[in-house]
C-alpha positions in Angstrom: -23.1 -14.7 -7.9 -20.2 -16.1 -5.9 -17.2 -13.8 -5.3 -15.0 -16.2 -7.4 -17.3 -16.1 -10.4 -17.5 -12.3 -10.1 -13.7 -12.1 -10.0 -13.4 -14.4 -13.1 -15.4 -11.9 -15.1 -12.4 -9.6 -15.0 -10.1 -12.3 -16.5 -10.8 -12.0 -20.3 -9.6 -8.4 -20.8 -6.6 -8.9 -18.5 -5.8 -12.2 -20.1 -5.6 -10.6 -23.5 -3.1 -7.9 -22.2 -1.1 -10.5 -20.3 -0.8 -12.9 -23.2 0.2 -10.1 -25.6 2.9 -9.0 -23.3 4.3 -12.5 -22.6 4.1 -13.5 -26.3 5.9 -10.4 -27.3 8.7 -10.9 -24.8 9.1 -14.5 -25.8 9.3 -13.7 -29.5 11.8 -10.9 -28.9 13.8 -13.3 -26.6 13.9 -15.8 -29.5 15.0 -13.2 -32.0 17.9 -12.2 -29.7 18.8 -15.6 -28.3 18.9 -17.8 -31.5 21.6 -15.8 -33.4 23.5 -15.3 -30.1 23.4 -19.0 -29.4 24.9 -19.9 -32.9 27.6 -17.2 -32.5 28.4 -18.4 -28.9 28.6 -22.0 -29.9 31.4 -21.1 -32.4 33.2 -18.5 -30.1 33.8 -19.6 -26.5 34.7 -16.1 -25.4 31.3 -14.8 -26.7 29.6 -17.7 -25.0 31.2 -16.8 -21.6 30.2 -13.2 -22.0 26.6 -13.8 -23.2 25.8 -16.6 -20.7 27.4 -14.5 -17.9 25.3 -11.5 -18.7 22.1 -13.6 -19.0 22.8 -15.3 -15.7 23.5 -12.0 -14.0 20.0 -10.7 -15.2 18.4 -13.8 -13.5 19.9 -12.7 -10.1 17.9 -9.4 -10.2 14.5 -9.8 -8.7 11.8 -9.4 -11.4 10.1 -6.5 -9.6 13.4 -4.6 -9.3 14.2 -5.2 -13.0 10.8 -3.8 -14.0 11.3 -0.8 -11.8 14.8 -0.1 -13.1 13.5 0.4 -16.7 11.2 3.2 -15.6 14.0 5.8 -14.7 16.1 4.4 -17.6 13.4 5.0 -20.2 12.4 8.3 -18.6 16.0 9.6 -18.9 16.3 8.3 -22.4 13.0 10.0 -23.4 14.3 13.3 -21.9 17.6 12.9 -23.8 15.9 12.5 -27.2 13.2 15.0 -26.6 10.3 12.8 -25.6 8.3 10.1 -27.4 9.6 7.1 -25.5 7.0 5.6 -23.1 8.5 5.0 -19.7 5.5 3.2 -18.4 3.3 0.3 -19.5 4.1 -2.1 -22.3 7.6 -1.0 -23.3 9.4 -1.3 -19.9 7.5 -4.5 -19.2 8.4 -6.2 -22.5 12.1 -5.2 -22.3 12.4 -6.6 -18.7 10.6 -9.8 -19.5 12.7 -10.3 -22.7 15.9 -10.2 -20.6 14.4 -13.0 -18.4 13.5 -15.1 -21.5 17.0 -15.0 -22.9 18.9 -17.3 -20.5 17.0 -20.6 -20.9 16.9 -20.3 -24.7 20.5 -19.2 -25.0 21.8 -21.8 -22.6 20.0 -24.7 -24.2 20.9 -23.6 -27.6 24.6 -23.3 -26.8 24.6 -26.6 -24.9 22.9 -28.4 -27.7 25.2 -27.1 -30.4 28.4 -27.6 -28.3 27.5 -31.3 -27.7 26.7 -32.4 -31.2 28.5 -35.6 -32.3 31.8 -34.4 -34.0 31.4 -37.3 -36.4 28.2 -35.9 -37.7 29.8 -32.5 -38.3 32.7 -34.0 -40.0 30.4 -36.0 -42.3 28.6 -32.8 -43.2 31.9 -31.1 -44.0 32.9 -34.2 -46.0 30.0 -34.0 -48.4 30.8 -30.3 -49.0 28.0 -28.6 -47.1 28.3 -24.9 -46.6 28.1 -23.4 -43.1 24.5 -22.3 -43.7 23.5 -25.7 -45.2 25.1 -27.5 -42.2 23.2 -25.2 -39.8 19.8 -25.7 -41.4 20.0 -29.3 -42.5 22.1 -30.9 -39.7 22.6 -28.8 -36.6 19.1 -27.3 -36.3 17.2 -30.6 -36.5 19.5 -32.2 -34.0 19.5 -29.3 -31.5 15.7 -28.6 -31.8 14.5 -30.9 -29.0 17.1 -29.4 -26.5 16.2 -25.9 -27.7 12.5 -26.4 -27.3 13.0 -27.4 -23.7 14.6 -24.0 -23.1 11.8 -22.2 -25.0 9.3 -24.0 -22.7 11.1 -22.9 -19.6 11.3 -19.3 -21.0 7.6 -19.3 -21.8 6.6 -20.4 -18.2 9.0 -17.9 -16.6 7.7 -15.1 -18.8 4.1 -15.7 -18.2 4.6 -15.9 -14.4 6.8 -12.8 -14.2 4.3 -10.8 -16.4 2.0 -10.6 -13.4 4.4 -8.1 -11.9 4.0 -5.7 -14.8 1.1 -4.2 -13.0 3.5 -2.2 -10.9 4.8 -0.2 -14.0 1.4 0.5 -15.4 0.9 -2.5 -17.8 -2.4 -4.3 -17.4 -2.0 -8.0 -16.7 -3.5 -10.8 -14.6 -1.3 -9.3 -11.8 -3.9 -6.5 -11.5 -6.3 -9.0 -9.9 -3.6 -10.4 -7.6 -2.3 -7.0 -6.4 -5.9 -5.6 -5.9 -6.9 -8.8 -4.1 -4.0 -8.7 -1.7 -4.6 -5.0 -0.9 -8.3 -5.4 -0.2 -8.0 -9.0 1.1 -10.3 -10.2 -1.6 -8.9 -13.8 -1.8 -11.3 -14.7 -4.5 -9.7 -12.1 -6.7 -6.2 -13.3 -5.8 -7.2 -16.9 -6.5 -8.8 -16.0 -9.9 -5.7 -14.1 -10.9 -3.2 -16.8 -9.8 -5.3 -19.6 -11.2 -5.7 -17.9 -14.6 -1.9 -17.2 -14.8 -1.1 -20.8 -13.9 -3.6 -22.3 -16.4 -2.2 -20.0 -19.1 1.4 -21.1 -18.3 0.5 -24.8 -18.2 -1.5 -24.6 -21.4 1.3 -22.9 -23.3 3.9 -25.3 -21.8 1.7 -28.3 -22.8 1.4 -27.2 -26.4 5.1 -26.4 -26.7 5.7 -29.8 -25.2 3.8 -31.4 -28.1 5.9 -29.4 -30.5 9.0 -30.6 -28.7 8.1 -34.2 -28.9 6.9 -33.9 -32.5 10.3 -32.5 -33.5 12.1 -35.2 -31.6 10.0 -38.0 -33.1 10.0 -36.3 -36.6 6.2 -36.2 -36.6 5.6 -33.0 -38.6 1.8 -33.3 -38.4 1.8 -33.2 -34.6 4.0 -30.1 -34.7 1.7 -28.3 -37.1 -1.4 -29.2 -35.1 0.1 -27.9 -31.9 1.3 -24.7 -33.4 -2.2 -24.1 -35.0 -3.9 -24.7 -31.7 -1.5 -22.3 -30.0 -2.1 -19.7 -32.7 -5.9 -20.1 -32.4 -5.6 -19.9 -28.6 -3.6 -16.7 -28.8 -6.1 -15.1 -31.2 -9.1 -16.1 -29.0 -7.4 -14.7 -25.9 -6.6 -11.5 -27.7 -10.2 -11.0 -29.0 -11.2 -8.7 -26.1 -8.3 -6.4 -27.0 -9.6 -5.9 -30.6 -10.9 -2.4 -31.5 -14.7 -2.0 -30.7 -15.3 1.4 -32.3 -16.0 2.9 -28.9 -13.8 5.7 -27.4 -11.5 3.9 -25.0 -10.2 5.7 -21.9 -8.0 4.5 -19.1 -8.6 5.2 -15.4 -5.6 5.0 -13.2 -5.4 4.0 -9.5 -2.8 3.6 -6.8 -2.5 0.4 -4.8 -5.1 0.7 -2.0 -8.8 0.3 -1.5 -9.9 4.0 -1.7 -8.2 4.3 -5.0 -9.9 1.2 -6.4 -13.3 2.6 -5.3 -12.7 6.0 -6.8 -11.4 4.6 -10.1 -14.6 2.6 -10.4 -16.7 5.6 -9.5 -15.1 7.6 -12.3 -15.3 4.6 -14.7 -19.0 4.2 -14.2 -19.7 7.8 -15.1 -17.5 7.6 -18.2 -19.2 4.4 -19.3 -22.6 6.1 -19.1 -21.2 8.9 -21.3 -20.4 6.3 -24.0 -16.7 5.6 -23.3 -15.2 2.1 -23.1 -13.3 2.1 -19.8 -10.2 0.1 -18.9 -8.3 0.4 -15.6 -4.6 0.5 -14.6 -4.5 -0.1 -10.9 -1.8 -0.8 -8.2 0.5 2.0 -9.4 2.9 3.9 -7.2 2.6 7.6 -6.6 5.5 8.6 -9.0 4.4 6.0 -11.5 0.7 7.1 -11.7 1.5 10.8 -12.1 4.1 9.9 -14.8 1.4 7.8 -16.5 -0.9 10.8 -16.6 1.8 13.1 -18.0 2.6 10.6 -20.7 -1.0 9.9 -21.6 -0.8 6.3 -20.5 -3.8 7.0 -18.3 -6.5 9.6 -18.9 -7.8 10.4 -15.4 -7.2 9.5 -11.8 -7.5 10.8 -8.2 -4.4 12.0 -6.5 -3.8 13.9 -3.2 -2.7 17.5 -3.0 0.0 16.9 -0.5 1.6 14.1 -2.6 1.8 16.3 -5.7 3.0 19.3 -3.6 5.9 17.5 -2.0 6.8 14.7 -4.5 6.3 16.4 -7.8 6.6 20.1 -7.1 9.3 19.5 -4.4 7.7 22.1 -2.1 8.6 22.0 1.6 6.4 24.9 2.7 2.9 24.1 4.1 0.4 26.8 3.1 -3.4 26.4 3.7 -5.1 23.6 1.8 -7.0 25.8 -0.7 -3.7 27.5 -1.6 -2.0 24.1 -2.2 -4.8 23.0 -4.6 -4.7 26.3 -6.5 -0.9 26.1 -6.7 -1.0 22.5 -8.1 -3.6 23.5 -10.7 -1.6 26.3 -12.0 1.7 24.3 -12.0 0.1 21.2 -13.6 -1.5 23.2 -16.4 1.7 25.2 -17.2 4.2 22.4 -16.8 2.3 19.4 -18.2 -0.9 20.6 -19.7 -2.8 18.6 -17.1 -6.3 19.8 -16.0 -7.1 19.8 -12.3 -10.9 19.7 -12.1 -10.9 20.3 -8.4 -11.1 18.6 -5.0 -13.7 15.8 -4.5 -14.7 17.2 -1.1 -12.7 15.1 1.4 -9.1 14.9 2.6 -7.0 11.7 3.0 -4.0 13.0 4.9 -1.2 11.1 6.5 -2.0 10.9 10.2 0.1 9.2 12.9 -2.2 6.9 14.9 -1.8 4.7 18.0 -4.1 2.2 19.7 -6.4 4.3 21.9 -5.5 2.3 25.1 -1.8 2.7 24.5 -2.0 6.4 23.7 -4.0 7.0 26.9 -1.7 5.0 29.0 1.3 6.9 27.8 -0.4 10.2 27.7 0.4 10.8 24.0 -2.0 13.2 22.2 0.3 14.9 19.6 3.5 14.3 17.7 5.2 16.6 20.2 4.2 14.1 23.0 5.4 11.2 20.8 9.0 12.5 20.5 10.1 11.6 24.0 8.6 8.1 23.9 9.4 7.1 20.3 12.7 5.2 21.2 10.6 2.6 23.0 8.0 2.3 20.2 7.8 0.5 16.8 6.6 2.4 13.7 4.6 0.8 11.0 4.2 2.6 7.7 2.8 2.0 4.2 5.3 0.9 1.5 6.0 4.4 0.4 5.9 6.6 3.4 9.5 6.2 4.8 10.9 7.3 1.5 8.6 10.2 0.9 9.3 13.9 1.5 6.5 14.1 4.0 8.4 11.8 6.4 11.5 13.9 6.0 9.4 17.0 6.8 8.0 15.3 9.9 11.5 14.5 11.1 12.6 18.1 10.6 9.8 19.3 12.8 9.8 16.5 15.3 13.1 14.6 16.1 11.4 11.2 16.1 13.7 8.2 16.6 11.7 5.0 16.8 12.9 1.7 18.2 12.2 0.1 14.8 10.4 1.0 11.6 8.8 -1.5 9.2 7.0 -0.9 5.9 3.8 -2.8 5.2 1.2 -3.2 2.5 -1.5 -0.7 3.9 -3.9 -3.5 4.8 -1.2 -5.4 6.8 -0.1 -2.1 8.4 -3.4 -2.0 10.2 -3.1 -5.6 11.1 0.3 -4.9 12.6 -1.0 -2.2 15.0 -4.0 -4.4 15.9 -1.7 -7.3 16.8 0.9 -5.2 18.6 3.7 -5.7 16.0 3.6 -1.9 15.5 2.8 0.8 18.2 2.4 3.7 15.8 1.3 3.7 12.2 1.2 6.3 9.3 -2.5 6.0 8.9 -4.8 7.7 6.4 -7.4 10.1 7.7 -10.3 8.9 5.5 -9.8 5.3 6.5 -12.7 3.7 8.2 -10.4 1.4 10.1 -9.3 4.2 12.4 -12.7 4.3 14.1 -13.3 0.5 13.8 -10.0 -0.3 15.5 -10.3 2.5 18.1 -7.2 4.2 17.0 -6.2 7.7 18.3 -4.9 10.1 15.7 -2.1 12.3 17.0 -2.3 16.0 16.3 0.4 17.8 14.3 0.8 21.2 16.2 3.7 22.4 14.1 1.8 21.8 10.8 4.5 19.6 9.3 2.1 17.5 7.2 0.5 19.3 4.2 -3.2 19.1 3.3 -4.2 16.0 1.3 -7.3 16.9 -0.6 -8.4 14.3 -3.0 -8.1 16.0 -6.4 -9.4 14.9 -9.8 -6.8 15.2 -12.5 -7.2 14.8 -16.3 -4.5 14.2 -18.9 -3.7 16.8 -21.6 -5.5 14.8 -24.3 -8.9 15.2 -22.6 -8.4 18.6 -21.0 -10.6 20.2 -23.6 -12.9 17.1 -24.2 -16.3 18.5 -23.2 -18.0 15.1 -23.1 -15.2 13.6 -20.9 -15.1 16.5 -18.5 -18.9 16.8 -18.3 -19.1 13.1 -17.3 -16.8 13.4 -14.2 -17.1 17.1 -13.3 -20.2 16.4 -11.0 -17.8 14.5 -8.7 -16.0 17.6 -7.7 -17.0 18.7 -4.2 -19.5 15.9 -4.0 -17.9 13.3 -1.7 -17.9 14.1 2.1 -15.3 12.4 4.2 -17.8 10.4 6.2 -19.2 8.7 3.1 -15.7 8.0 1.8 -14.7 6.4 5.2 -17.8 4.2 5.1 -17.1 3.1 1.5 -13.5 2.4 2.4 -14.5 0.3 5.4 -16.9 -1.7 3.4 -13.9 -2.9 1.4 -11.4 -3.2 4.2 -13.5 -4.8 7.0 -13.0 -8.5 7.8 -16.7 -9.6 7.8 -19.3 -8.9 5.1 -16.6 -7.4 2.9 -17.6 -6.1 -0.5 -15.6 -5.5 -3.7 -14.4 -2.0 -4.7 -17.0 -2.3 -7.6 -19.8 -2.8 -5.1 -18.6 0.0 -2.8 -18.4 2.4 -5.8 -22.0 1.5 -6.7 -23.1 2.1 -3.1 -21.3 5.4 -3.0 -22.9 6.4 -6.3 -26.3 5.7 -4.8 -25.5 7.9 -1.8 -24.3 10.8 -4.0 -27.5 10.8 -6.1 -29.7 11.3 -3.0 
């Protein structure tokens, strides 16, 4: 099977989630915008305020708006004592609704404000009430203009919904983000093409509704709406209940996480569970998703939980860190830590071997004196993480420049010379493949990063669930993980995370 056809097999489930999210946001946008448009058309001050706010929202990048709802809903949930999901569907639909409001509101206000005064006077002259005038005169005349705004809002919403992946909501963006991270361009193409076809199809059907209203052809409007409804129901079919126990496996946004998520998912499927994935999540987002029950299981790294969530700055031995996390997670959140998988994926500063040899740099201590002449490349999170602050406390590093990259492009940057030092990952196969030298950390500033398997409160006592994934604990040596990672990350003969997970499963059974 070609990579593209294999990628397209992931579309139905994600299309259902994507369409449900976009449709919900559009409907909610209509519910807010239509009354507001009527009010604004009759009150210029309200129009200025409403249109000003809607225009302001459009200036905020979609990704930033989605991210802003996470701390907002988290704080609101804490204020009312919990129960408000800060991840997934709710923040996504709220952000997308704000984006849908402007085109609907603006076209509605413009249409109402530009009606022929003689028509309004005639309606008043025959004694129509305000409600009758709205329903029988204004609405039919404004409908074509309003429909143009709805079409714009629909296309915007469907396109922006791909970004909901970053806050834990499944969408066609899952394929795009995963494809970019693993350089699986078939996956990126399948995600983009599916989102584009969905937007064009919805726009075309709404266009038929628009022209039917303008030409007063009720049959055309009804047919288009029926086709649209059937299409929505067909797309949502994969999301219908199947009777199986459905579980969600979470993953951060890099290759190793995609492989481990599939490895866990395969074992759960064999145990009788229906598995869905939420991938491409940031470190804080994925842990919050586990705490809130939005995901049921995922692999994190002990140093990340130790520094980011527990706010610890001390660096005890690796086994002590794992034990401390297990006790803290159970007591604070009811989360079950099953144990380490058997390998560590620590942050490790790396340089090109030739450059490190020429400069005589073997450790972070050696790096301090020469850092002002070197450029640092990091992953998207590292420069804002407590680990970087801890490294700077132990080693006064001041680089010539620092640039954050998607992890895949971070390795490209050091290979091409755009970066001289990178915050690499110790289980990454590209370290050996690119002949990188890993610098030692003589002061022990960087904590251990054992890969640890964590389960949400809802499955902590589920014997079937735990029994399915418990055999993974202590079973994955670092050399196998590096090899599986490199299978996904290499330029030639690249395989998908799904294939790498199958390969790793085969090795673990031997």
